[in-house]
Structure formats: C-alpha cells, structure tokens
PLY file of the C-alpha trace (Angstrom):
ply
format ascii 1.0
element vertex 377
property float x
property float y
property float z
element edge 376
property int vertex1
property int vertex2
end_header
-7.45 -90.93 42.94
-8.21 -87.24 41.80
-5.78 -84.91 43.26
-4.78 -81.22 42.08
-2.96 -80.40 39.63
-1.49 -76.70 39.39
-1.33 -75.53 35.78
1.16 -72.46 34.48
0.14 -70.81 31.36
2.65 -69.20 28.74
0.55 -67.76 25.71
-2.92 -66.44 26.26
-3.73 -66.40 22.69
-6.47 -68.82 20.91
-4.70 -72.10 21.58
-4.05 -71.23 24.99
-7.75 -70.40 25.42
-7.89 -73.69 24.02
-5.99 -75.88 26.49
-7.60 -74.23 29.33
-11.11 -75.11 28.39
-9.73 -78.68 27.69
-8.31 -79.33 31.21
-11.37 -77.96 32.49
-13.93 -80.15 30.28
-11.68 -83.23 31.00
-12.38 -82.78 34.74
-16.01 -82.33 33.92
-16.39 -85.45 31.48
-13.75 -88.16 32.93
-13.81 -86.65 36.67
-9.59 -86.31 36.39
-7.31 -84.22 38.14
-8.81 -80.90 39.35
-7.14 -78.52 36.92
-6.12 -74.95 39.22
-5.21 -72.38 36.76
-2.27 -70.83 39.07
-0.38 -68.96 36.75
-0.64 -67.26 33.26
1.72 -65.64 30.91
1.44 -63.20 28.36
3.84 -59.99 27.01
0.53 -57.96 26.94
-0.46 -56.98 30.55
-3.94 -55.44 29.70
-4.51 -58.53 27.50
-2.88 -61.44 30.11
-4.54 -59.65 32.66
-8.03 -59.78 30.90
-7.36 -63.58 30.24
-6.84 -64.26 33.66
-9.77 -62.86 34.66
-11.86 -64.61 32.41
-10.31 -68.45 32.11
-9.93 -68.03 36.17
-6.14 -67.87 36.57
-5.21 -66.93 39.81
-2.24 -64.29 38.98
-0.56 -63.22 35.90
2.52 -62.25 34.58
4.40 -60.74 31.44
7.69 -62.63 31.86
7.55 -66.29 31.12
10.25 -67.23 32.92
8.04 -66.53 36.29
6.07 -69.46 35.14
8.92 -72.16 34.24
10.27 -71.36 37.82
7.46 -71.17 40.22
7.33 -73.47 43.02
3.77 -73.73 42.74
2.85 -74.53 39.31
3.22 -78.34 38.49
3.15 -78.43 34.67
3.61 -76.09 32.24
1.90 -75.56 29.05
3.70 -73.42 26.16
1.49 -72.68 23.77
2.95 -69.90 22.18
4.76 -69.05 18.56
6.98 -71.75 17.27
9.93 -70.06 17.99
9.79 -69.48 21.56
8.64 -73.24 21.92
12.50 -74.75 22.15
13.72 -71.98 25.14
10.39 -72.11 26.98
10.32 -76.12 27.27
13.86 -76.63 27.67
13.70 -74.03 30.73
10.73 -75.86 32.21
12.54 -79.18 31.95
15.16 -77.89 33.55
13.45 -76.53 36.41
12.13 -80.42 36.56
8.31 -79.65 35.60
6.58 -81.63 33.67
5.76 -80.13 30.05
2.59 -79.76 27.75
3.88 -78.14 24.54
2.38 -77.28 21.41
3.75 -78.64 17.95
5.94 -78.17 16.56
8.55 -78.79 19.35
10.79 -76.74 18.19
12.29 -75.42 14.84
14.47 -77.57 13.93
14.93 -81.64 14.06
18.29 -80.88 16.50
16.65 -78.70 18.76
13.79 -81.11 18.84
16.22 -84.08 19.60
17.88 -82.18 22.50
14.09 -81.86 24.38
13.24 -85.24 23.62
16.64 -86.57 25.33
16.53 -84.27 28.10
12.44 -85.26 29.30
13.92 -88.74 28.99
16.25 -87.92 31.65
14.36 -85.89 34.17
11.44 -88.67 33.84
8.84 -85.65 33.94
5.35 -86.24 31.56
6.00 -84.39 28.14
3.54 -84.04 25.79
3.53 -82.86 22.27
0.09 -81.25 21.38
-0.72 -83.29 18.31
-4.08 -82.95 18.87
-5.49 -84.82 16.03
-4.38 -88.00 17.09
-6.67 -88.23 19.97
-9.39 -88.48 16.67
-11.55 -91.17 17.26
-11.36 -91.79 13.58
-7.79 -92.18 13.89
-7.87 -93.90 16.43
-10.50 -96.48 14.35
-8.12 -96.17 11.17
-4.97 -97.74 13.50
-6.66 -100.42 14.68
-8.13 -101.42 10.99
-4.07 -101.47 10.08
-3.29 -103.34 13.02
-5.54 -105.95 12.79
-4.90 -106.91 9.37
-8.06 -106.44 7.47
-6.36 -103.96 4.94
-3.58 -106.69 4.37
-0.35 -105.29 3.72
-0.09 -101.56 3.31
1.16 -100.46 0.12
0.43 -96.99 -0.67
-0.35 -93.69 1.57
-1.44 -90.49 -0.21
-2.17 -87.61 2.17
-2.57 -84.04 2.01
-3.64 -80.83 4.50
-5.14 -77.86 2.59
-6.80 -74.30 4.18
-7.22 -71.55 2.05
-6.48 -68.94 5.18
-3.62 -67.32 3.29
-5.09 -67.01 -0.16
-5.54 -63.09 -0.07
-2.40 -61.26 -1.06
-3.74 -58.32 1.22
-3.14 -59.95 4.33
-0.40 -58.61 6.21
2.97 -60.61 6.64
3.15 -62.26 10.22
5.42 -64.58 12.21
4.25 -67.77 10.13
6.19 -66.16 7.58
9.63 -65.61 8.45
11.60 -68.85 8.72
13.28 -67.10 12.14
9.97 -67.16 13.80
7.97 -70.22 12.14
11.08 -72.58 10.12
8.53 -73.69 7.72
5.38 -72.60 6.19
2.57 -74.85 5.50
4.81 -78.13 6.17
5.58 -77.04 9.84
2.00 -75.36 10.62
-0.25 -77.87 8.54
1.36 -80.89 7.37
3.07 -81.96 10.28
-0.36 -82.88 11.85
-1.02 -85.42 9.25
3.05 -86.45 10.31
1.78 -87.43 13.41
-0.91 -89.24 12.52
1.04 -91.29 9.68
3.91 -91.69 12.74
0.88 -92.99 14.98
-0.53 -95.71 12.18
2.11 -96.57 10.29
5.72 -95.96 11.78
8.38 -94.50 10.27
9.03 -92.54 7.61
12.76 -93.07 6.27
13.26 -90.97 3.19
11.90 -88.31 1.21
11.83 -85.91 -1.54
10.13 -82.53 -1.67
9.30 -79.58 -3.79
8.06 -76.44 -2.71
6.22 -72.95 -4.01
5.99 -69.61 -2.14
2.64 -68.64 -3.81
2.29 -65.09 -2.58
6.10 -63.91 -2.40
5.57 -60.55 -0.99
2.76 -59.07 1.66
2.26 -56.00 3.28
4.19 -55.09 6.34
0.43 -54.14 8.11
-2.79 -53.75 7.00
-3.51 -51.33 4.36
0.46 -50.62 3.64
2.40 -50.36 0.34
5.08 -51.20 2.19
5.98 -54.84 1.39
7.96 -57.68 3.11
9.47 -60.99 1.59
7.35 -64.64 2.49
10.17 -66.59 3.21
8.33 -69.97 3.77
6.60 -72.57 1.82
2.83 -71.70 0.47
2.68 -75.32 -1.02
4.85 -78.52 -0.05
4.66 -81.91 -1.84
6.92 -84.77 -0.89
7.21 -88.54 -1.49
7.86 -90.72 1.65
9.15 -94.73 2.06
8.44 -95.95 5.17
10.40 -98.72 7.16
7.44 -101.46 6.52
7.92 -100.82 2.71
4.99 -98.71 1.94
5.09 -95.62 -0.41
3.10 -92.26 -0.39
2.65 -88.94 -1.10
2.18 -85.47 1.36
1.09 -82.29 0.20
0.13 -79.10 2.36
-1.20 -75.92 1.02
-1.94 -72.26 3.34
-3.14 -70.94 -0.17
-5.36 -74.14 -1.22
-8.78 -72.14 -2.77
-11.86 -73.24 -1.34
-10.47 -75.57 1.20
-10.80 -74.59 4.77
-9.42 -77.42 7.30
-9.11 -80.54 4.31
-6.99 -82.88 6.43
-7.49 -86.08 3.91
-5.70 -88.78 3.77
-6.04 -92.58 2.04
-4.26 -96.00 2.73
-4.45 -98.56 0.33
-3.94 -101.73 1.41
-3.60 -105.37 -0.70
-6.94 -106.68 0.96
-8.55 -102.82 1.54
-8.21 -99.44 1.75
-9.86 -96.64 4.15
-9.94 -92.75 3.76
-10.69 -89.92 5.82
-11.46 -86.06 5.95
-11.24 -83.80 8.52
-13.85 -81.71 7.32
-16.72 -84.58 7.54
-15.01 -85.81 11.05
-17.16 -88.39 12.08
-17.33 -90.01 8.79
-14.90 -92.96 7.89
-14.82 -94.42 4.54
-13.39 -98.23 3.99
-13.50 -100.75 1.63
-13.02 -104.52 2.02
-11.91 -106.67 -1.21
-13.64 -109.53 0.55
-16.65 -108.31 0.52
-17.38 -107.61 -3.04
-15.94 -110.68 -3.45
-18.74 -112.04 -1.62
-20.91 -110.44 -3.79
-19.15 -111.49 -6.90
-17.92 -107.97 -7.27
-21.67 -106.29 -7.38
-20.69 -104.36 -4.39
-17.53 -103.09 -5.30
-17.76 -99.38 -4.15
-16.54 -97.35 -0.55
-18.53 -97.67 2.48
-19.35 -95.27 5.39
-18.64 -96.31 9.03
-20.56 -93.36 10.89
-18.18 -93.05 14.45
-20.19 -94.04 17.28
-19.11 -95.02 21.18
-17.99 -98.20 19.88
-14.75 -96.25 18.65
-12.37 -95.03 20.98
-12.96 -92.11 22.50
-16.45 -91.19 21.29
-18.87 -92.44 23.75
-17.87 -89.79 26.29
-19.20 -86.45 24.14
-22.29 -88.79 21.95
-24.37 -91.20 23.08
-25.01 -92.50 19.73
-23.83 -92.72 15.73
-24.17 -89.94 13.76
-24.32 -86.91 16.17
-21.26 -85.10 15.59
-18.23 -84.37 17.93
-15.33 -81.57 17.40
-12.33 -80.30 17.38
-12.52 -78.97 20.59
-13.60 -82.50 21.83
-10.23 -83.91 20.45
-8.59 -81.14 22.81
-10.39 -82.03 25.87
-9.43 -86.01 24.89
-6.35 -84.41 24.90
-6.39 -83.39 27.70
-7.44 -86.08 29.36
-4.66 -88.06 28.61
-2.65 -85.92 29.43
-3.87 -86.25 32.97
-3.70 -89.85 33.18
0.42 -89.23 32.34
0.48 -87.78 35.45
-0.33 -91.12 37.22
1.88 -93.02 34.93
-0.38 -94.12 32.42
0.76 -94.54 28.96
0.64 -92.03 26.21
1.43 -91.66 22.37
2.31 -87.97 22.13
5.63 -87.54 23.75
8.56 -85.05 23.04
10.03 -88.66 21.35
6.84 -88.07 18.95
7.40 -84.63 18.06
11.60 -84.88 17.40
10.59 -88.09 14.91
8.02 -85.64 13.08
10.51 -82.68 13.13
13.03 -84.98 11.77
10.81 -85.69 8.98
10.39 -82.54 8.26
13.81 -81.20 8.17
14.59 -84.15 5.69
11.84 -82.61 3.41
13.54 -79.02 3.65
17.07 -80.21 2.67
15.48 -82.19 -0.08
14.58 -79.19 -1.62
17.69 -77.36 -1.65
19.52 -81.16 -2.81
17.04 -82.05 -5.46
17.27 -85.48 -4.15
16.15 -88.22 -1.56
17.06 -87.54 1.90
17.16 -89.79 4.97
14.57 -88.59 8.01
16.74 -89.15 10.95
0 1
1 2
2 3
3 4
4 5
5 6
6 7
7 8
8 9
9 10
10 11
11 12
12 13
13 14
14 15
15 16
16 17
17 18
18 19
19 20
20 21
21 22
22 23
23 24
24 25
25 26
26 27
27 28
28 29
29 30
30 31
31 32
32 33
33 34
34 35
35 36
36 37
37 38
38 39
39 40
40 41
41 42
42 43
43 44
44 45
45 46
46 47
47 48
48 49
49 50
50 51
51 52
52 53
53 54
54 55
55 56
56 57
57 58
58 59
59 60
60 61
61 62
62 63
63 64
64 65
65 66
66 67
67 68
68 69
69 70
70 71
71 72
72 73
73 74
74 75
75 76
76 77
77 78
78 79
79 80
80 81
81 82
82 83
83 84
84 85
85 86
86 87
87 88
88 89
89 90
90 91
91 92
92 93
93 94
94 95
95 96
96 97
97 98
98 99
99 100
100 101
101 102
102 103
103 104
104 105
105 106
106 107
107 108
108 109
109 110
110 111
111 112
112 113
113 114
114 115
115 116
116 117
117 118
118 119
119 120
120 121
121 122
122 123
123 124
124 125
125 126
126 127
127 128
128 129
129 130
130 131
131 132
132 133
133 134
134 135
135 136
136 137
137 138
138 139
139 140
140 141
141 142
142 143
143 144
144 145
145 146
146 147
147 148
148 149
149 150
150 151
151 152
152 153
153 154
154 155
155 156
156 157
157 158
158 159
159 160
160 161
161 162
162 163
163 164
164 165
165 166
166 167
167 168
168 169
169 170
170 171
171 172
172 173
173 174
174 175
175 176
176 177
177 178
178 179
179 180
180 181
181 182
182 183
183 184
184 185
185 186
186 187
187 188
188 189
189 190
190 191
191 192
192 193
193 194
194 195
195 196
196 197
197 198
198 199
199 200
200 201
201 202
202 203
203 204
204 205
205 206
206 207
207 208
208 209
209 210
210 211
211 212
212 213
213 214
214 215
215 216
216 217
217 218
218 219
219 220
220 221
221 222
222 223
223 224
224 225
225 226
226 227
227 228
228 229
229 230
230 231
231 232
232 233
233 234
234 235
235 236
236 237
237 238
238 239
239 240
240 241
241 242
242 243
243 244
244 245
245 246
246 247
247 248
248 249
249 250
250 251
251 252
252 253
253 254
254 255
255 256
256 257
257 258
258 259
259 260
260 261
261 262
262 263
263 264
264 265
265 266
266 267
267 268
268 269
269 270
270 271
271 272
272 273
273 274
274 275
275 276
276 277
277 278
278 279
279 280
280 281
281 282
282 283
283 284
284 285
285 286
286 287
287 288
288 289
289 290
290 291
291 292
292 293
293 294
294 295
295 296
296 297
297 298
298 299
299 300
300 301
301 302
302 303
303 304
304 305
305 306
306 307
307 308
308 309
309 310
310 311
311 312
312 313
313 314
314 315
315 316
316 317
317 318
318 319
319 320
320 321
321 322
322 323
323 324
324 325
325 326
326 327
327 328
328 329
329 330
330 331
331 332
332 333
333 334
334 335
335 336
336 337
337 338
338 339
339 340
340 341
341 342
342 343
343 344
344 345
345 346
346 347
347 348
348 349
349 350
350 351
351 352
352 353
353 354
354 355
355 356
356 357
357 358
358 359
359 360
360 361
361 362
362 363
363 364
364 365
365 366
366 367
367 368
368 369
369 370
370 371
371 372
372 373
373 374
374 375
375 376
C-alpha cells in the first residue's frame, strides 16, 4: 500500500534536479509511494530558494546538517560533488536515515567500506546511484550471460569516452583535483562501466593500469591567464582479471575527440558475443555461433536486437520496440527500485556495490604507482 516518503535533498544542481524529477515520475508511472519533497540544502541561498520553489520542496536551508537531522525527513538524497559524499552519507546513516547517495560512494575504498558496513549495521536502505544498471539493455545482457547462451565468458572490452573537457580553455574545476574528486575519468566515467561489469559478470580480482594527463594545466577561471595544475587522469586504461576466469581491458577518457557519451562494451563468450553502445541506447548487437552453424556459416555476422516491452523495464515507457527510451527513464527506474527497497524489496545498487567499485578504482590507482598488478580488495 502506497504511503508518503519524505525526502531531504542535499545538492540543488543538475543531479539533484534529475533525482527529484525521477521520484515524481516513479509515482506517476508505477504508482509508487508519494514523494514528499520536504527539505533541500545547498550553499547558495538564492539558488536553493529558487530550486525549492521550482521543484516543489517545502523548505530550504544552506546547512546540509539540517537535512540529516530533520525528524520530518525519511530519506536523505546526497547529490553533491564527490568529496562531500562520505561525510554526508555517514551522518545520515548515523541519524538512522535511509540514504540515496550518488556515485562514487566516497573518494577511497576504505571510506566506502566504512559506509557499507555502517549501513548494514543500521539496517536502513542504502542506495548508490549507478543508474546504468537500470538500463533495460544491461538487464538483457545479464540475462544472456546467466542463460549460458554466450557459453563461457572469455574476454571483456569496454570504454566510456566523452570529449566534454577536450577544450583546454575550460577552467579548472573540482573534477580536476584529487582532494575533491579523487580520480578523473576513472571515477567519474569508468566507474559506471565497472558497476555494470559487477552486475553482469561479478568480481574483478586484479588490475594493472596506466594513465595520462593530456591537459596538464587549465585557467583558474574563464579567460584568465593564471593557470592551475590538473591533478588526475584525463585518460585511463587498465587490464583486469575476473573471479570467473575471464580477462579484459577497460578504458575511459574525458578528452576523447568526437565522443559524447560513448559507453561501450563487448563481452565475448565461447558460444556467442554481445556488444552494447549507450549512444545507441535501444540497440544491442548479438552473435550466437549456433545460428551461423545452422546456416553453414553464411549468416556469420552480428544482428541487432531492438529493446522492446519484453525486456525488463522497457514496457513502462514505450508500447513497442524501436521507440527510444532515454537517460531520464533509467533514473525513473532507479527511483522506482529505491521506493521498492523502502518496502523490503531486493536491490543490487547498495553501498556494498559502491564499495566494490571503489576497491577496483583504488587498485587501479595503486597499480599506476607500483607499475604492477594489484589486487582489488
């Protein structure tokens, strides 16, 4: 039976808006619990006041601690820059709140492990915002792998590339600083690939990485001649070993010329392969060796599967295959899953997942320093 869930949001930026919209849409589409937008916090009073008015929040504050201690807040939604996640999520857990935290869970595997363990101890909903897991395409690929249709998985090739920071005149920002963001393309982009990898194929056990800082300095502000040092990776590449025996390579770039949102992976098995590219969100490329064998090898290429209402999650948005769904639909599915978790339904994107992804990230960074394989633990 539906009830009200009182939401306290920390962070009134793009992601805070996306989360708020998703909760509203989940109520409209799925008949989920009624989201009550109780309180929103951001540091700029004028901006947070406008956000509250536009997005339907009852109250606003410039002190995030008001959110985690408010008795009228059931769920704390952390949608702030990376460096703030640990302290805010930890405080919310300590106050007995359910927590929805954007990825990455924190800047280090050690901090993320603290949050995962604390969430288990408190017994509250603890959801980490890896939205790509909710993509019906990735749900379908997981089903293919688990069905055995691809045979034994041998290799994974994956990359997540954008060119949003290719222009060297773009000023320095928190994303370029280790103390504020941790890693660069690795944590910001590639962690999404790693979450999907964990969802479909399970644990990565060892990694070996290399990085490049392509633009070593950026202006301190737009048009300034004063420069500041870029401290983390523009480009990252690393090899991986899986617990299931597969091997693979992962890459990510935030300066990849011509790439806008190129979230791409290929999973190769002994009986078939599957390819997915988020820029063509509703198309999955599949190849099954058995199909080619039946036709004596004449039909030997990949074929396109168009997502349709038979695929998990798709039917709630479109009535037929070939009609596109989009990023905001993944966020709506995410909000729906979170609301279900409030009623005890199982969910995958918990803080344990966040800690596992951050353990891989930390191992990649260690391997860059040690120039050798490092265990992801």
